[in-house]
C-alpha positions in Angstrom: 45.9 -11.9 40.0 43.1 -13.3 37.7 39.5 -14.0 38.4 39.2 -17.3 39.8 35.9 -18.3 38.2 35.8 -19.9 34.8 33.1 -19.1 32.3 31.7 -22.8 31.3 30.2 -22.6 27.7 28.7 -25.9 28.0 26.6 -25.3 30.9 23.1 -23.6 30.6 22.0 -20.7 32.8 19.8 -22.0 35.7 16.3 -20.2 36.0 13.9 -20.1 38.5 10.1 -18.5 38.9 8.6 -16.9 41.4 4.8 -15.7 42.1 3.7 -12.9 44.2 0.6 -11.5 45.3 -0.1 -8.0 44.3 -3.3 -6.7 45.2 -6.0 -8.6 43.2 -3.3 -9.8 40.7 -0.8 -12.3 40.8 2.8 -11.2 39.5 5.0 -14.0 38.3 8.7 -13.6 37.4 11.4 -15.8 35.4 14.8 -15.2 37.2 18.1 -15.9 36.9 19.6 -17.3 40.3 21.5 -14.1 40.8 17.8 -12.4 40.8 18.3 -10.6 37.9 14.3 -10.7 36.0 14.4 -12.2 32.7 10.4 -12.3 32.1 7.4 -11.1 34.1 3.9 -11.0 33.8 0.8 -10.6 36.1 -2.9 -12.8 36.2 -5.9 -12.5 37.9 -5.5 -16.0 39.3 -2.6 -17.8 40.9 -3.1 -21.2 38.9 -3.0 -18.9 35.5 0.3 -17.2 36.9 1.8 -20.4 37.7 1.2 -21.7 34.3 2.6 -18.6 32.4 5.2 -18.3 34.6 6.4 -22.4 33.5 5.6 -21.7 30.4 8.0 -18.8 30.0 10.3 -20.8 31.7 10.1 -23.3 29.3 10.2 -21.2 26.3 13.5 -19.3 28.0 15.3 -22.4 28.5 14.5 -23.7 24.5 15.8 -20.4 23.4 19.2 -20.5 25.6 19.5 -24.0 24.5 19.1 -23.1 20.9 21.5 -20.2 21.5 24.2 -22.2 23.4 25.1 -24.3 19.9 28.6 -23.3 19.1 28.9 -21.0 16.2 31.2 -22.4 13.5 30.5 -26.1 14.6 27.8 -27.9 12.0 24.8 -28.6 13.5 23.8 -32.3 13.3 21.7 -33.1 10.3 18.5 -34.7 11.3 16.6 -33.5 8.7 17.1 -34.1 5.4 15.2 -33.0 2.3 13.4 -34.8 0.1 15.3 -33.4 -2.7 18.8 -34.2 -1.2 17.5 -37.7 -0.5 16.7 -38.3 -4.1 19.6 -36.4 -5.2 21.4 -40.0 -5.8 18.6 -42.1 -7.5 17.3 -41.7 -10.9 14.3 -39.5 -11.3 10.7 -40.4 -13.1 10.0 -38.9 -16.3 7.4 -36.1 -15.2 5.4 -36.6 -18.4 5.1 -40.1 -18.3 6.1 -40.9 -14.8 8.2 -43.9 -16.2 11.9 -44.4 -14.8 14.5 -44.0 -17.2 
């Protein structure tokens, strides 16, 4: 019988952050819900550890969202260069600055 779980390519993975006190330092981890560590670090203060864990989580989510764009499908064209915008318009003469 086939595996009943189906991978959903449109869903992003879920991550969580953890903080642990180890001696004088605070260890932080970004993990998957399965418990696999994705990123880890340590800080001397809890507040800094929490900040860096959340920062790493945000960067991880941004990179996962960027990678989840399906290959072969064109990305939405939000940024149109000046050159392509002006391709259909008449150009000014570079010496005089006048329109033809």
